N, C-alpha and C positions, 0 to 999 in steps of 0.2 A: 760143724763138729766132725771134721774129716778124720777117719781112721782107716788107713789102707788095709783092706782084707778082713775087716772085722766081721763081715757076713759070710766069709768063705767057710766051706765045710772043714777044711784043714785048720783054719784058725779056731773054729769052734771046738775042735778036738783038743786044742792047746789048753783051753780052760779046764777040761776034765783032767788032763795030765797035771796041771798046776794045782788043782784042787786036791788031787790025790797026794801030791808031794808036800804042800805047805799047809793044807787045811783051810778052814773058813777064816774070813776076815772079821775081826772084832770091831763092830760099829760103835763109835763113841759120840756120834753127832747129835744125839738127843740132848746132851748136856753141854756141848762145847763146839766151837768152830775152829779150834786150834789144838793140835796134839803132836806128840812125837811118835815116830814109828820106825820100823826097819823094813827095807826093801827085801821082799821075799822072792820076787820073780819079775822079770822084764820080758816084754814081747815086742820085737821089732820086725816089721815086714811079715807079720803073721807067724813068726817063729820065736821060740824062747831065745834069749840072749843073755850074756853075762854083763853087758854094759850098753849104754846108749850115749852118744856124743852130741854136741851142740848141732842143732839143725835137724836132728832126726825126730820123726814121729815115734812115740813110744807108749806102750801100755804098762802101767806100774801097778804091782800088787804089793801091798804092805801088810804087816801083821795086824795092824789096827789103823783106823782112819775116822776122822770126823766128817768125811765127805759122804753125802747121801747118794746112793746108787739109784738111778732111775727105776721107778716101780710105782704101781698103784696110780698111775696118771701123773705123778710128780716128776719133773725133770731132774736129772742128776746135777750135783753141785759142780761148780767151777772154782778155780783158785790157783794155788801154787804150792810147790814143794821146794825145799831148800836143804842143802847139806852144809856141814861145817867147812868143807873144802871149797865152797863157793859155787857149787852146781845149783842151777835153777831150772825148774820144770814148770811150764805154763799149762795148767790142767784146764782143758776146754769142756770136759764132760766126764761124768762118772757113771758107769754101767754096773748093774748087778748081774753076775753070771751064776747059773746053777743055784740060785736062791740065796747064797751067802758068800760069794766071792766078789769083792768090790774091785772093779777095774778102773783105774784112773787113766783117761785117754788125754794125751797132750803132746807137747813138743819140748825137747830140751833146748833151752835158750842160752844156756851158759854152762861151760864145764862138761864133766862126764859123770853120769850116774851109773853106779854098779850095784849088782846084787849084794846084799849084806850091808849097804850103806845105811847109816842112821839119817833120818830125814825129819824136818819140821814140816808138818802138813797144815796149810792155812786155807780155809774156805773163804771165798769172797763173801764177806758177811753182809754187805749191802744187798747183794743179789739173793742170798739165802733169806734175808728178812723179807724181801719182796715175795719170794716163793712161799714162805710160811704164811704171810698175810693172805695170799690168794688161796692157799690150801684151807686155812681155817674158814675163809669166806665161803668155800664150797659146802662146808658142813652146815653153816647157817642158811645158805641158799637152799640146800636140799630140804631142810626142815620147813623153811618158810613156804616152799613150793608144795610140799605135802599138806600143810595146813590150809593153804589157799585153794589148791586145785583138787586135793583128795588123796587118800592113802594109796591109790593106784600108782602114784608117782614113785618110781624107783630109779636109781642111778643106772645108766646103761653105758657109761664111759665118761672119761674126763681127761683134761689136760691142765696141769698146774704149772705155769711158767712164771718167770719173774715179771713179765710185762702184762700178763692177762691170765684169765682162767676161762676154761670151756667146760660146760657141764651138759651131758646128754641125759635125757630122762624119758621114761615111758609116758607118753601123753598122746592121745588119739587126734587132737586138734591143736591149732595154733593157740599160743598163750596170748590173749588179747592185751591191748594197751592198759586197760584198767587193772588187770591182774599183775602185769609187769610193774606198774607203779606201786601197787599194794605190797608185792613181794620185796621190791627194792626198799620201801619204807620200813618194812618189818626187819630186814637184815640190818639196816642202818640204826634202827632202834636198839638192836642187840649189840651192835658195835659201840654205841654211846653208853650202853650199860656198863661197859668195861669190866665184865665179869671174868673171874679167873678161869683159865683153860686147864682142866685137870686130866692127867693121863694116869690110868691104872692098869696093872697087869692082872688078867683073870683067865680062867678057862673059857672056852667058847660058850659052854652051857651057862656059866655064871653071867657072861656078858649078855646073852640073849634074854636071860631072866630079868635083867635090868632094862630091857627094851632097846639094846644096841642094835643098830642096823648093820648087817653084813653087806659089803659092797660087791658090785657086779664083777665077776671074773677073778675074785681074790681067793687064794687058798690059805687056810689058817692052820696053825700048829696046835700043840697042846696048851700053849700060853699065848694070849693075844693082848694087844694094846687097845685099850678102850679110851677114847677121847670124848670128854664131856665139856660142854661150854654153854654159858647162859644159865640163869637160875630161874626156876619156877617152883617156889616153895622149897621142898626138900629134894627136888629132882632137877636134872639138867634140862635145858631147852633142847639141846641136841646131844645125842649119844650115838657114837659110831665106832665100829672096829676100824682101826686105821694104823698103819705103820709109818705114816709120813711125819714130817716135822711141822710144828704148829707154833703160833704165837703164845706168849705167856698169859696175856689178857686180851679179850676181844677188842678193847680200845686200840690195840696196836695195829689193827686192820686199817684204822684211819677213817676211811669212808668207802662206800660200795656203790658202783654204778653199772647197771645192765646196759650194754651197748648193742646187743643183737639177739635176735630170736629167729629160728627157722627150722625147717624140716631137714633131717639127714637120712631118714628111712621111714618106711611105713610104721606109724605108731611111735616114732622117736623124734623128739624135738631137741634142739640145741640152744642152750643159753650161753651167751658170751658176756663177760663182765670184766671190770677193772677195779682195783682198790687203791687206797692210799694216794701216792703221788700220781699214779696212772689215772685215777678218777679225777683228780684236780686238773691234770693236763687235758683230759677229755672234755671236762666242763669248760675249760678256757678255749679250746678249739671250737666248741659249740657256740660259745658266746661271741667269738670272733666272726664266725659265719653269720650269726644273727645280726651283728653290727654291720657287716658288709652288705647283707641283704637290705637292711633298713636304710643304709646310706644310698644304695642304688635306687630305692623307691622314694627317697627323700621323706621317710616316715620314721616315727619312733618304733622301737621293738614292740611296744604294746599295741601299736596300730597295724602291725604287719598282717595278722590274720584277715582283718577286714579289707586291707588294700589288696592282698593276694586274691581273696575271693572276688573282689570287684574286677580285677584284671582277668581272672579266669572267665568270668561271665562275659566280659567285653570281648575276649578272644572267641568264645563260643558264638556270640552274636555276629562277629565279623566273619567267622567261618560259614555260618548259615547264609549270610548275605553273599559271600563269594560263591558258595554252591548254587544259590539261586541265580546269580549272574551267569555262571557257567551254563546252567540249564537253559537259561533264556537265549544265550548265544548259540548253543547247540541246536535249539529248536526253532531258531529264527525269531525269538521274541525281542522286544525292545527295539533298539536301532540296528540290530544285526540282520543279516540276510537269512532267509529260510534255507535249511539244508536241501541239497538237490534231491529230487525224486525222479526215478526213472522207471520205466516199465520193463519188467523182465518176465517173459512168458505170461503177460497180462496181469502181473502182480506189481503193485507199487513197491519200489525198493529205495530206501534212504540209507546211504552209507557215509560214514564220516570218520576221518582221523582227527583225534584231539590231542594236542601236545600239552603235557603237564597237568592233565585233569586226573584227580585221584580215582583209582579203580572203584572205590565205594560210591562215587557219584554217578557211575555209568547206568546203573539200573533205573534210578529215578529219571534220568535223561531219556532213556529208552522208552519208559512208560509215557512220558510227555509226548514224544515223537509218535508213538503208536496212537495216542489219542488224536493228535493232529492229522495223522494219516487216515484214520477211520478204519481202513483195511489195507494191510500190507506188511512188509518186513523191514525192520530197522537193524542196522549193524553199526556198532560204535567200537573203535579201536583207540585206546588211550596209550600214549607213550610216555613213560617215566623212567629216567635213569637208564635209558637204552633198552628197557623191557616193555613188552606189549601186554595190555589187558584188553580182553574182548568181551563184548556182550551182544547177543542177538535176541531180538524180541519179535514175536509173531502175534498178530492180532488174533483174537479168539475165533473169528470166523474162518481162519485158515489153518488152525491146528490139526484139523482132520487130514489135511493134505501135506502140511509141512511140519517139520520137527526142528525147533530151535537148537536142540542139543546136537543134531547131526550137522546143522549149518555152522555152529560155532566151532565144532571139531575140525571142519574143513578149513576154517580160518586159522585156527591154532596151529595146524600143521604147517601153514605157510610161514609162520614166525618161529618155527622150531619147537612148538609146544606139543604135548601129547595129551589126548583126552579132552575133557571138558564136561561139565555137568549142569543140571538144572531141570526145568520142566519143558514140555512142548512149546509153551508160550514165552519162556524166558530162560536163557542159559548163558553161562560165562566160562571163560577159559583164559589161558595166558601163554606167553612164550618168551624166550630170552632175546629174540632178534627184533627189537623194536624198529629197526631201520626198514623192515619189510612190511610195515603196517599197511601200505597200499596193496601189497600182494595179498594180504589177508582179506581185504575187502573184495579184491578180484576173485579170490577163491570162493568166498561166500556167495558172490553173485553167480559164479559158474555152477556151484552146487544148486543154487536156486533155479538156474536155467536147465540143469541137467536132468 
């Protein structure tokens, strides 16, 4: 939705000037997606212009329009403008400036558009229908969340686009899977109800008296639009103040599917969802992934949970066995040879460089070697992806004289690391220069001798 200079201060001043000259735009889009209008002003390259020719980006202001201008979280309409002389403008977006000036942003694709021209304005109805469905779904979602999670839930922001909806709510913790399933089922039940969506004009006080919810960040005038949908006796299931476009009946939403939930700020959660064809496409993608996974494991979809659980447990068992084998090799168990032990200032010292051993396995290995030493110091340096991980262990009888933290820091410095931490009997550190692992052992030995 490129519009050259639309955010410039100079360009923003243009809208004030145009508003003073031509007045507000009459919005017709609640009742139609096609209308006739007259071009009242054009903006090209951030400045007012008398005309725009083929290939130029242009902002068009008409006296009236069926195009919805982006506001309240709902994206602006797209579509086209046409003149009797054959000019065509492809409208990529519609913005609402100064509250009531509708600005059509697009490109002249054919002919020349001039101020004063009569134009046919045609909204992309398929796109509009998708946006309407998503917008109405946010109202049902809002009410379903409040009923499921509590009245503390209020809207903190939203995005209503043709392909998805995003809804931010006040909620101190994650919405769990059980609640998501329940909310999704509740919304779909209201969709299947196919109740009429009713829009009424009221004063703000009258709307509040009927239980309408005012939305986050919205400013309301003397008259407000109140949108009600779903029936519960003589009341609506959902009642909200809203200036957006909506479906005529809830059944037009088609279906509703929550596809994401997460945190966006402290105390604010974001729900992402799709409706109608988008929900069907999401379901089809999920089923394709399920079929692919089942094929890979040579199982039916129904058997997948059990097969996956068995594979995860087998993986864990193998990882435990591999860790045990690594420890046995490092400590000289099994068919391996015992790690070398040397005397340094009368203290037994065992140091070893280990290629490809995970850093998390070093401490258990050091504990085993300490046990086999009885009294002494062990230093292990693991090299993975060119980086070094170090662990130094000191047997309890020597901790009054030696500090594992000081020794590991000496080794870390040799491999480009800084610091290191732990206890007098066990400490760890790391460094980016795994190729100097041998130097780290030498540095630890030197510190021990020093």
